[in-house]
C-alpha positions as CSV (number, residue, x, y, z in Angstrom):
1,X,-1.0,-5.4,-3.6
2,X,-2.0,-2.6,-1.9
3,X,-3.7,-1.0,-5.3
4,X,-5.2,-4.4,-6.1
5,X,-6.9,-3.9,-2.4
6,X,-7.9,-0.8,-2.5
7,X,-9.4,-1.0,-6.4
8,X,-11.3,-4.2,-4.9
9,X,-12.4,-2.3,-2.3
10,X,-13.8,0.8,-4.4
11,X,-15.5,-2.1,-7.1
12,X,-12.6,-0.6,-10.0
13,X,-10.2,-2.4,-11.9
14,X,-6.5,-1.4,-11.4
15,X,-3.9,-0.8,-14.3
16,X,-0.4,-1.1,-14.8
17,X,1.7,1.5,-16.2
18,X,5.2,1.4,-17.2
19,X,7.4,3.3,-14.0
20,X,8.9,5.5,-16.0
21,X,5.4,6.8,-16.9
22,X,4.9,7.3,-12.8
23,X,5.4,11.0,-12.9
24,X,4.1,12.1,-15.7
25,X,0.3,10.3,-14.9
26,X,0.0,10.6,-11.5
27,X,2.7,13.9,-10.8
28,X,5.7,14.2,-8.3
29,X,4.1,11.1,-5.9
30,X,4.9,9.1,-8.9
31,X,8.0,9.0,-8.1
32,X,7.1,7.3,-4.8
33,X,4.8,5.1,-6.2
34,X,7.1,3.6,-9.0
35,X,10.1,3.1,-6.3
36,X,10.9,-0.5,-5.0
37,X,10.8,0.5,-0.9
38,X,9.9,-2.2,1.1
39,X,8.6,-1.7,4.6
40,X,9.2,-3.8,7.7
41,X,8.5,-3.3,11.2
42,X,12.2,-5.2,12.6
43,X,13.3,-2.4,13.7
44,X,10.4,-1.5,16.1
45,X,10.2,-5.1,17.2
46,X,13.7,-5.7,18.0
47,X,13.9,-2.1,20.3
48,X,10.0,-1.9,21.9
49,X,9.1,-5.7,21.8
50,X,6.1,-4.9,20.0
51,X,4.6,-7.8,18.1
52,X,1.3,-6.2,15.8
53,X,-1.8,-7.7,16.8
54,X,-3.9,-6.1,14.4
55,X,-4.5,-7.2,10.6
56,X,-2.3,-6.3,7.8
57,X,-2.4,-3.3,5.6
58,X,-4.1,-5.1,3.1
59,X,-6.9,-6.7,5.6
60,X,-7.5,-3.1,6.7
61,X,-8.1,-1.7,3.0
62,X,-10.3,-4.3,2.3
63,X,-12.0,-4.9,5.6
64,X,-11.8,-1.2,7.4
65,X,-14.7,0.6,8.8
66,X,-14.3,3.4,5.8
67,X,-14.7,0.4,3.2
68,X,-18.6,-0.1,4.7
């Protein structure tokens, strides 16, 4: 979803590659791109009573000021 939002904002197409080829294609950071790492705000919400009020990451990529 993130790659698709960035591609849409830039007016380019996305292309899938095999996760095993990510390091060869992107260099060392390809290992992070190919990893299944889910992010969650649950710990922050529980510890600090925080509730997000802004846009989601994908919404911000699509509509953020840097896209203009």
